[in-house]
C-alpha positions as CSV (number, residue, x, y, z in Angstrom):
1,M,-20.4,14.5,43.0
2,M,-17.0,13.4,44.1
3,Q,-14.7,11.8,41.5
4,P,-14.9,8.2,42.8
5,E,-18.8,8.5,42.8
6,I,-18.6,9.8,39.2
7,L,-16.4,7.0,38.1
8,R,-18.6,4.4,39.8
9,A,-21.6,5.8,37.9
10,I,-19.6,5.6,34.7
11,T,-18.9,2.0,35.6
12,R,-22.6,1.2,36.1
13,R,-23.3,2.6,32.7
14,H,-20.5,0.6,31.3
15,F,-22.1,-2.6,32.8
16,F,-25.5,-1.9,31.3
17,K,-24.0,-1.0,28.0
18,Q,-22.0,-4.2,27.8
19,S,-25.0,-6.3,28.7
20,G,-27.3,-4.3,26.4
21,F,-28.1,-7.2,24.1
22,G,-30.6,-8.4,26.7
23,I,-30.8,-9.6,30.3
24,G,-30.3,-13.1,28.8
25,G,-26.7,-12.1,28.1
26,L,-25.9,-12.6,31.8
27,A,-24.5,-16.1,31.5
28,L,-24.2,-17.0,35.2
29,S,-25.7,-20.3,35.8
30,A,-22.9,-22.6,34.6
31,L,-20.2,-20.5,36.3
32,V,-21.7,-19.8,39.7
33,D,-19.2,-21.9,41.6
34,E,-16.2,-20.9,39.5
35,R,-13.9,-17.9,40.2
36,L,-13.0,-15.2,37.7
37,F,-11.8,-12.8,40.3
38,A,-10.2,-14.2,43.5
39,G,-12.7,-14.3,46.3
40,Q,-15.7,-13.6,44.1
41,V,-18.3,-15.5,42.2
42,E,-17.5,-15.7,38.5
43,A,-20.0,-14.0,36.2
44,Q,-19.3,-14.0,32.5
45,L,-21.1,-11.2,30.7
46,K,-21.8,-12.5,27.2
47,Q,-23.6,-10.7,24.4
48,L,-25.9,-13.1,22.8
49,P,-26.2,-13.6,19.0
50,H,-28.9,-11.6,17.3
51,F,-30.3,-14.7,15.6
52,A,-29.5,-18.4,15.3
53,P,-25.8,-18.7,14.1
54,K,-24.6,-21.1,11.5
55,A,-21.0,-21.1,12.8
56,K,-19.7,-21.1,16.4
57,N,-16.0,-20.7,15.6
58,I,-13.8,-19.3,12.9
59,I,-10.3,-20.3,11.6
60,Y,-8.9,-17.6,9.4
61,L,-6.0,-18.7,7.2
62,F,-4.5,-15.3,6.3
63,M,-1.9,-15.5,3.5
64,A,0.0,-12.3,4.2
65,G,1.7,-10.7,1.2
66,A,-1.3,-11.3,-1.2
67,P,-1.5,-14.6,-3.2
68,T,-1.6,-14.4,-6.9
69,Q,-5.2,-15.2,-7.8
70,L,-4.5,-15.4,-11.5
71,D,-2.1,-18.3,-10.9
72,L,-4.2,-20.2,-8.4
73,F,-8.0,-19.5,-8.8
74,D,-8.9,-17.3,-11.7
75,F,-7.7,-18.7,-15.0
76,K,-7.7,-16.3,-18.0
77,P,-7.1,-17.8,-21.5
78,A,-6.8,-14.2,-22.9
79,L,-3.8,-13.7,-20.7
80,Q,-2.2,-16.8,-22.2
81,E,-3.1,-15.6,-25.7
82,H,-1.8,-12.1,-25.4
83,N,1.2,-12.9,-23.1
84,G,3.9,-10.2,-23.4
85,Q,1.6,-7.7,-25.2
86,E,0.9,-4.2,-23.8
87,I,-2.4,-4.2,-21.8
88,P,-5.1,-2.4,-23.8
89,A,-5.8,1.1,-22.5
90,E,-9.5,0.5,-22.0
91,F,-8.8,-2.0,-19.2
92,V,-6.8,0.4,-17.1
93,P,-8.6,3.4,-15.6
94,K,-7.1,6.8,-16.4
95,G,-4.7,7.9,-13.6
96,E,-4.4,4.3,-12.2
97,R,-1.7,4.0,-9.5
98,F,0.4,1.0,-9.0
99,A,2.8,0.2,-6.2
100,F,5.8,-0.5,-8.5
101,I,4.8,-0.7,-12.2
102,K,6.1,2.1,-14.4
103,G,5.2,3.0,-17.9
104,T,2.9,0.8,-20.0
105,P,2.9,-2.7,-18.5
106,R,2.7,-6.0,-20.5
107,L,0.3,-8.8,-19.9
108,L,1.6,-11.9,-18.1
109,G,0.0,-15.3,-18.7
110,S,0.2,-17.9,-16.0
111,P,2.9,-20.5,-16.3
112,F,0.7,-23.0,-14.6
113,T,-2.1,-25.2,-16.0
114,F,-5.7,-25.2,-14.7
115,K,-8.4,-27.9,-14.6
116,K,-11.9,-28.3,-13.4
117,Y,-12.6,-30.4,-10.3
118,G,-15.5,-32.1,-8.5
119,Q,-19.2,-32.0,-9.4
120,S,-19.0,-28.2,-9.0
121,G,-16.5,-27.9,-11.7
122,A,-14.3,-25.5,-9.7
123,E,-11.3,-24.4,-11.8
124,L,-8.1,-24.6,-9.9
125,S,-4.4,-24.4,-10.6
126,E,-2.1,-27.5,-10.8
127,L,-0.4,-26.0,-7.7
128,L,-3.4,-26.9,-5.5
129,P,-3.8,-30.6,-6.0
130,R,-5.0,-31.2,-2.4
131,L,-7.5,-28.4,-2.4
132,A,-8.8,-29.9,-5.7
133,T,-9.9,-33.0,-3.7
134,I,-12.3,-31.0,-1.6
135,A,-13.5,-28.7,-4.4
136,D,-17.1,-29.5,-3.6
137,D,-16.7,-28.5,0.1
138,I,-15.5,-25.0,-0.5
139,A,-17.0,-21.7,-1.8
140,I,-14.7,-19.7,-4.0
141,V,-15.2,-15.9,-4.2
142,R,-13.3,-14.5,-7.2
143,S,-14.7,-10.9,-7.0
144,V,-13.3,-9.6,-3.7
145,R,-12.0,-6.0,-3.9
146,T,-10.4,-3.6,-1.6
147,T,-9.5,0.1,-1.4
148,Q,-5.8,-0.5,-0.3
149,F,-2.8,-1.5,-2.4
150,N,0.0,-1.5,0.1
151,H,0.6,-4.4,2.5
152,A,0.4,-2.8,5.9
153,P,-2.8,-0.8,5.4
154,G,-4.2,-3.6,3.2
155,Q,-3.7,-6.2,6.0
156,I,-5.1,-3.8,8.7
157,F,-8.1,-3.0,6.5
158,M,-8.8,-6.7,5.8
159,N,-8.6,-7.5,9.5
160,T,-10.2,-4.4,11.1
161,G,-12.4,-2.8,8.4
162,S,-10.3,0.3,8.4
163,Q,-6.8,1.1,7.1
164,V,-6.3,3.3,10.2
165,F,-4.3,2.0,13.1
166,G,-6.2,1.5,16.3
167,R,-9.5,-0.1,15.2
168,P,-10.6,-3.5,16.7
169,S,-9.8,-6.6,14.7
170,M,-12.5,-9.0,13.5
171,G,-11.5,-11.5,16.2
172,S,-11.8,-8.8,18.9
173,W,-15.3,-7.8,17.6
174,L,-16.4,-11.4,17.7
175,T,-15.2,-12.2,21.2
176,Y,-16.7,-8.9,22.3
177,G,-20.0,-9.8,20.8
178,L,-20.1,-13.5,21.6
179,G,-17.6,-14.2,24.3
180,S,-15.7,-17.6,24.3
181,E,-16.7,-21.1,25.1
182,S,-13.3,-21.9,26.6
183,R,-12.6,-21.1,30.2
184,D,-8.9,-22.1,30.1
185,L,-7.9,-20.4,26.9
186,P,-8.3,-16.9,25.4
187,G,-11.2,-16.5,23.0
188,F,-9.0,-15.1,20.2
189,I,-5.6,-16.8,19.4
190,V,-3.1,-15.9,16.7
191,L,-0.5,-18.3,15.2
192,L,2.3,-17.2,12.9
193,S,4.4,-19.0,10.3
194,G,6.4,-18.0,7.1
195,E,9.4,-15.8,6.6
196,N,8.5,-13.0,9.0
197,A,5.6,-11.3,10.8
198,P,2.8,-9.6,8.8
199,D,3.5,-6.0,7.6
200,G,0.5,-4.7,9.5
201,G,2.0,-6.1,12.8
202,K,0.0,-6.7,15.9
203,S,-2.5,-4.1,14.8
204,C,-4.0,-6.9,12.7
205,W,-5.1,-8.7,15.9
206,G,-5.4,-5.8,18.3
207,S,-8.5,-4.8,20.3
208,G,-8.3,-1.1,19.4
209,F,-10.7,0.9,21.5
210,L,-12.4,-2.3,22.8
211,P,-11.3,-3.5,26.3
212,T,-7.9,-5.2,26.0
213,V,-9.4,-8.5,27.2
214,Y,-10.6,-8.9,23.6
215,Q,-7.3,-8.6,21.8
216,G,-5.7,-11.6,20.1
217,V,-3.1,-13.6,22.0
218,E,-0.1,-14.8,20.0
219,F,0.9,-18.4,20.5
220,R,4.5,-19.3,19.5
221,S,5.3,-22.5,17.7
222,K,8.7,-22.9,19.3
223,G,9.8,-22.5,22.9
224,D,7.2,-21.4,25.4
225,P,3.9,-21.2,23.5
226,V,3.0,-18.0,25.4
227,L,5.7,-15.7,26.8
228,F,6.0,-15.5,30.6
229,V,3.2,-18.0,31.2
230,S,5.7,-20.4,32.8
231,N,6.6,-20.1,36.5
232,P,10.2,-18.8,37.1
233,E,12.7,-21.1,38.6
234,G,11.9,-21.8,42.3
235,V,8.2,-20.8,42.1
236,D,5.8,-23.7,42.4
237,T,2.0,-23.7,41.7
238,G,1.1,-22.9,45.3
239,A,3.3,-19.9,45.4
240,R,2.0,-18.7,42.1
241,R,-1.6,-19.0,43.3
242,A,-0.8,-17.1,46.5
243,S,0.9,-14.3,44.6
244,I,-2.0,-14.0,42.2
245,D,-4.5,-13.9,45.1
246,L,-2.5,-11.0,46.6
247,V,-2.3,-9.1,43.4
248,D,-6.0,-9.6,42.8
249,D,-6.8,-8.3,46.3
250,L,-4.9,-5.2,45.6
251,N,-6.5,-4.8,42.2
252,R,-10.0,-5.1,43.8
253,I,-9.2,-2.5,46.3
254,R,-8.0,-0.1,43.5
255,R,-11.1,-0.9,41.5
256,G,-13.3,0.0,44.4
257,E,-11.5,3.3,44.7
258,T,-11.6,4.3,41.0
259,G,-14.3,2.2,39.4
260,D,-12.0,1.7,36.4
261,P,-13.4,-1.3,34.3
262,E,-9.9,-1.9,32.9
263,I,-8.9,-3.2,36.3
264,D,-11.4,-6.1,35.8
265,T,-9.6,-6.9,32.6
266,R,-6.3,-6.9,34.5
267,I,-7.7,-9.3,37.1
268,A,-9.2,-11.6,34.4
269,A,-5.8,-11.6,32.6
270,Y,-4.0,-12.9,35.7
271,E,-6.6,-15.6,36.3
272,M,-6.5,-16.7,32.6
273,A,-2.7,-16.8,32.7
274,Y,-2.8,-19.0,35.7
275,R,-5.3,-21.5,34.0
276,M,-3.2,-21.4,30.8
277,Q,-0.2,-22.7,32.7
278,S,-2.0,-26.1,32.7
279,S,-4.1,-25.9,29.5
280,V,-1.5,-24.6,27.1
281,P,1.3,-27.2,27.4
282,E,-1.3,-30.0,26.8
283,L,-2.8,-28.1,23.9
284,T,0.4,-27.4,22.1
285,D,1.8,-30.9,22.5
286,I,0.8,-32.5,19.2
287,T,3.0,-35.6,19.6
288,H,0.1,-37.6,20.9
289,E,-1.9,-37.1,17.7
290,P,-2.1,-40.4,15.8
291,P,0.4,-41.0,12.9
292,S,-2.5,-40.8,10.4
293,V,-3.2,-37.2,11.5
294,H,0.4,-36.2,11.1
295,A,0.5,-37.8,7.6
296,M,-2.7,-36.0,6.6
297,Y,-1.4,-32.5,7.7
298,G,2.3,-33.0,7.1
299,T,3.1,-32.0,10.6
300,E,6.4,-32.3,12.3
301,P,6.2,-31.8,16.1
302,G,8.6,-29.1,17.4
303,K,8.9,-27.4,14.0
304,V,7.6,-23.9,13.2
305,S,5.3,-24.5,10.3
306,F,1.9,-23.7,8.8
307,A,1.0,-27.4,9.0
308,N,1.6,-27.5,12.7
309,N,-0.5,-24.3,13.2
310,C,-3.4,-25.8,11.2
311,L,-3.4,-28.8,13.5
312,L,-3.2,-26.5,16.5
313,A,-6.1,-24.6,15.1
314,R,-8.3,-27.7,15.0
315,R,-7.3,-28.5,18.6
316,L,-8.2,-24.9,19.7
317,V,-11.7,-24.9,18.2
318,E,-12.2,-28.4,19.8
319,R,-11.6,-26.6,23.1
320,G,-14.0,-23.8,22.4
321,V,-11.8,-21.0,21.2
322,R,-14.0,-18.6,19.3
323,F,-11.5,-17.1,16.7
324,V,-8.2,-18.6,15.6
325,Q,-6.1,-16.7,13.0
326,L,-3.1,-18.2,11.2
327,Y,-0.8,-15.8,9.4
328,H,1.5,-17.3,6.8
329,R,3.9,-14.6,5.4
330,G,5.7,-14.7,2.0
331,W,3.2,-14.3,-0.8
332,D,4.6,-11.0,-2.1
333,T,5.7,-12.3,-5.6
334,H,7.0,-9.2,-7.4
335,G,9.5,-11.1,-9.6
336,A,12.2,-8.5,-8.7
337,S,14.5,-11.4,-7.6
338,V,14.7,-15.1,-7.8
339,G,13.1,-15.4,-4.3
340,T,10.0,-13.5,-5.5
341,D,9.7,-15.1,-9.0
342,I,6.2,-16.5,-9.6
343,A,7.6,-19.6,-11.3
344,N,9.7,-20.6,-8.2
345,R,8.1,-18.9,-5.2
346,V,4.4,-19.7,-5.7
347,P,4.9,-23.5,-6.1
348,A,7.0,-23.5,-2.9
349,L,4.4,-21.6,-1.0
350,C,1.7,-24.0,-2.2
351,L,3.8,-26.9,-1.0
352,E,3.9,-25.3,2.4
353,T,0.1,-24.6,2.6
354,D,-2.1,-26.6,0.3
355,R,-1.8,-29.9,2.1
356,A,-2.4,-28.6,5.6
357,A,-5.2,-26.2,4.6
358,T,-7.0,-29.1,2.9
359,A,-6.3,-31.4,5.8
360,L,-7.8,-28.9,8.2
361,V,-11.1,-28.8,6.3
362,S,-11.2,-32.6,5.9
363,D,-10.3,-33.2,9.5
364,L,-13.0,-30.8,10.8
365,K,-15.5,-32.5,8.5
366,Q,-14.8,-36.0,9.6
367,R,-15.0,-34.9,13.3
368,G,-18.3,-33.3,12.8
369,L,-16.9,-29.8,13.4
370,L,-17.0,-28.3,9.9
371,D,-20.8,-27.4,10.1
372,T,-20.1,-25.1,13.0
373,T,-16.6,-23.9,12.1
374,L,-16.1,-21.3,9.4
375,V,-12.7,-21.7,7.6
376,I,-11.5,-18.7,5.6
377,W,-8.5,-18.5,3.2
378,G,-7.2,-15.3,1.6
379,G,-4.8,-12.3,1.6
380,E,-5.1,-8.5,1.7
381,F,-5.4,-7.9,-2.1
382,G,-4.6,-9.5,-5.4
383,R,-1.9,-9.3,-8.1
384,T,-2.0,-7.6,-11.5
385,P,-2.5,-9.4,-14.8
386,M,0.6,-7.6,-16.0
387,N,4.3,-8.4,-15.4
388,E,5.8,-5.9,-13.0
389,A,9.3,-6.0,-14.6
390,R,10.8,-3.8,-11.9
391,N,14.1,-2.3,-13.0
392,G,13.9,-4.3,-16.2
393,S,13.7,-7.7,-14.4
394,R,13.1,-10.6,-16.8
395,L,11.5,-12.7,-14.0
396,M,7.8,-13.3,-13.7
397,G,6.1,-11.1,-11.1
398,R,2.9,-9.3,-10.4
399,D,2.3,-6.0,-8.7
400,H,-0.3,-5.2,-6.0
401,H,-3.8,-5.2,-7.3
402,P,-6.8,-4.1,-5.1
403,R,-9.4,-4.3,-7.9
404,A,-9.9,-8.1,-7.8
405,F,-8.7,-11.0,-5.8
406,T,-9.9,-14.4,-4.5
407,V,-11.0,-15.8,-1.1
408,W,-12.3,-19.3,-0.4
409,M,-14.4,-20.3,2.5
410,A,-15.7,-23.6,3.9
411,G,-18.1,-24.9,6.6
412,G,-20.0,-22.8,9.0
413,G,-23.1,-22.1,6.9
414,V,-21.3,-21.4,3.6
415,K,-22.8,-22.9,0.5
416,P,-20.3,-25.6,-0.6
417,G,-19.3,-26.3,-4.2
418,T,-20.0,-22.8,-5.5
419,T,-18.0,-20.1,-7.3
420,I,-19.1,-16.5,-6.9
421,G,-18.1,-13.5,-8.9
422,R,-16.3,-13.0,-12.2
423,T,-13.6,-10.7,-13.5
424,D,-13.1,-9.4,-17.0
425,D,-11.2,-11.4,-19.7
426,L,-7.8,-10.2,-18.3
427,G,-8.7,-10.5,-14.6
428,Y,-8.3,-6.7,-14.1
429,N,-11.8,-5.6,-12.9
430,V,-14.7,-7.3,-11.3
431,V,-17.7,-7.5,-13.7
432,D,-20.1,-9.8,-11.7
433,D,-21.1,-9.9,-8.1
434,P,-18.5,-7.6,-6.5
435,V,-17.7,-8.3,-2.9
436,D,-16.1,-5.4,-1.0
437,V,-14.2,-6.1,2.2
438,H,-17.1,-4.8,4.3
439,D,-19.4,-7.1,2.5
440,L,-17.2,-10.0,3.4
441,H,-17.1,-8.9,7.0
442,A,-20.9,-8.5,7.1
443,T,-21.3,-12.0,5.8
444,I,-18.8,-13.5,8.3
445,L,-20.7,-11.8,11.2
446,H,-24.0,-13.0,9.8
447,L,-22.8,-16.6,9.8
448,M,-21.9,-16.1,13.4
449,G,-25.4,-14.9,14.2
450,L,-24.6,-11.2,14.4
451,D,-26.2,-8.3,12.5
452,H,-23.2,-6.2,11.5
453,T,-25.2,-3.0,11.9
454,K,-26.0,-3.8,15.5
455,L,-22.6,-5.0,16.7
456,T,-21.4,-1.6,17.8
457,Y,-19.2,0.1,20.4
458,R,-19.4,3.8,21.4
459,F,-16.1,5.6,21.2
460,Q,-15.2,9.3,20.8
461,G,-18.8,10.3,20.7
462,R,-20.1,7.9,18.0
463,E,-21.0,4.2,17.4
464,F,-18.3,2.2,15.7
465,R,-18.6,-1.1,14.0
466,L,-16.5,-3.6,12.0
467,T,-18.2,-2.7,8.7
468,D,-18.0,1.1,9.3
469,V,-21.0,2.6,7.4
470,S,-21.4,0.0,4.6
471,G,-21.4,-3.7,4.0
472,Q,-24.0,-6.1,2.6
473,V,-24.4,-9.8,3.4
474,V,-23.4,-11.9,0.3
475,A,-26.6,-14.0,0.0
476,K,-25.1,-16.3,-2.6
477,L,-22.5,-17.5,-0.1
478,L,-25.1,-18.7,2.3
479,A,-26.1,-22.4,2.4
């Protein structure tokens, strides 16, 4: 068989594999008069859910740098009582490795007070006064644990299910499995705020070995929302349409010669970019939101901020975007300098995020969107119950801690007003209801109507999935 025929055969297999969740996955009817590729009928191949989903969209608020759960969600009176004392040997496994702690570390009590809120009695820090007002709308998981204790691999693991570069991110898996309900916007959008980009970089929202059409698209909060989406000077809409038609014709000829499915991705990208030239400016212009909304979120149009990104996230899910991920960097509170001192840095970070995150949940709820939108808040790992005291620093700081940290979730089929999991008296190890990263991923996919063991992609001779070879749905999280 000649090479073009072989490639075309591969392409036919690729087609049937991608539509393998059933003939019903061919979602043609609503799109029959639209165009995905110039001069062709649009046909969106969509893999259907395995069962009825609770959620249709996800907004993932990723606090890059690892928030200190012991100062926000997991109050430990024993830490206050034994503050400054050496941690008992029985709490620390023999040979335990830390990122920066040397010698025998001393316990560090939280400088912040805690109270119980709502009918659920959720215990929260004084630094989260806005979140406290919706305590009965969220589920708090205090028993999440990971295998990674450095930022880049920890963030990549939390987002892709593997610490190895090159695996598809959760947003890519979801858009691969479910497609998107938005024709004029990508199915997976990323928004950044905070002091710099996540340590894991673009691998956190990459498509890995999945087709590149499923990778996250980064929207900027300042300047052009998407780089190169605007027409250059002297090029009008008609000229842009004509140039895309020409490029599409050439791409279709090349696809016919090689049968390469990635050329379809390239054609779709040109078409999406053309539609985004109209949809993105309207989407990102938040000036028309009523004053009451700006007051609720704390938004300031034109400013790069977590608050602005939260409001954009709501606008994105309203328009059918499947997965929106916000990264807010700066939670790495080691106490090695004034800028990373818990007593100063954590209150400042909470001022930046607490109001807007709470407003997002409340806003979705009042618009009737919370039932179908899953909101997730959390970082890549936790912080130690001991003071790091790097180089003899007298400031308060906590080292990286993979053994226990906290994530909260709301909406999208999550049981509200519940707290799951428990750590020991010092907050060092999980003692009840451990939730591994793959368990969390399995639960998120379940809420979206996907069986995590069946959402697979064949690569390098074997089937891959987001949860690798493990993961159990956390039944206590389900409403």
